[in-house]
C-alpha positions as CSV (number, residue, x, y, z in Angstrom):
1,M,-231.5,97.9,-42.0
2,G,-232.4,94.3,-41.8
3,K,-229.0,93.2,-40.4
4,L,-228.8,91.7,-36.9
5,C,-226.1,92.8,-34.3
6,P,-223.3,92.5,-34.2
7,L,-223.1,93.4,-37.9
8,P,-224.3,97.2,-37.6
9,I,-221.7,97.6,-34.9
10,I,-218.8,95.8,-36.9
11,E,-219.8,98.1,-40.0
12,I,-219.7,101.2,-38.1
13,A,-216.5,100.2,-36.3
14,L,-214.9,99.7,-39.7
15,A,-216.1,103.0,-41.1
16,V,-214.9,105.0,-38.1
17,K,-211.6,103.2,-38.0
18,D,-210.0,105.2,-40.8
19,A,-212.2,108.5,-40.2
20,L,-210.9,111.8,-39.1
21,P,-211.7,113.0,-35.7
22,G,-215.1,114.8,-35.5
23,T,-216.4,112.8,-38.5
24,I,-220.1,112.3,-38.3
25,F,-221.7,109.1,-39.2
26,R,-225.4,108.1,-39.5
27,L,-226.4,104.4,-38.7
28,E,-229.7,102.8,-39.5
29,S,-230.7,99.9,-38.0
30,D,-234.0,98.2,-37.0
31,D,-232.3,95.4,-34.8
32,P,-233.7,96.3,-31.3
33,A,-230.3,95.2,-29.9
34,T,-228.2,98.0,-31.8
35,W,-228.8,100.7,-29.5
36,A,-227.5,99.0,-26.2
37,D,-224.7,97.5,-28.3
38,L,-223.8,100.7,-29.9
39,Q,-223.8,102.5,-26.4
40,A,-221.2,99.8,-25.1
41,W,-219.1,100.1,-28.2
42,G,-218.9,103.9,-27.8
43,R,-218.0,103.5,-24.0
44,M,-215.2,101.0,-25.0
45,T,-213.7,103.0,-28.0
46,G,-214.3,106.5,-26.8
47,N,-216.6,107.3,-29.8
48,H,-219.5,109.5,-29.1
49,V,-223.0,108.0,-30.0
50,R,-226.5,109.2,-29.7
51,I,-229.9,108.1,-30.7
52,I,-231.8,110.4,-33.2
53,E,-234.9,108.2,-33.7
54,R,-235.9,104.5,-32.8
55,T,-233.8,103.2,-35.9
56,T,-231.4,106.1,-36.5
57,F,-228.2,106.7,-34.6
58,E,-225.5,109.1,-35.0
59,V,-221.7,108.3,-34.3
60,I,-219.0,111.0,-33.9
61,S,-215.4,109.7,-34.3
62,K,-212.9,110.4,-31.7
């Protein structure tokens, strides 16, 4: 929370990089650009992303 993109995407990318496949991460970000950026990142990397609430997102590592 309180960080502007691309910082939330960079932080989740670093966390997912070393995770086992199927690991579930929760990302909380109040930057309005996060959802669009997270969707694009998910398409490019193959990680599954979904929105839980307006500022809460779930990422499942590939």
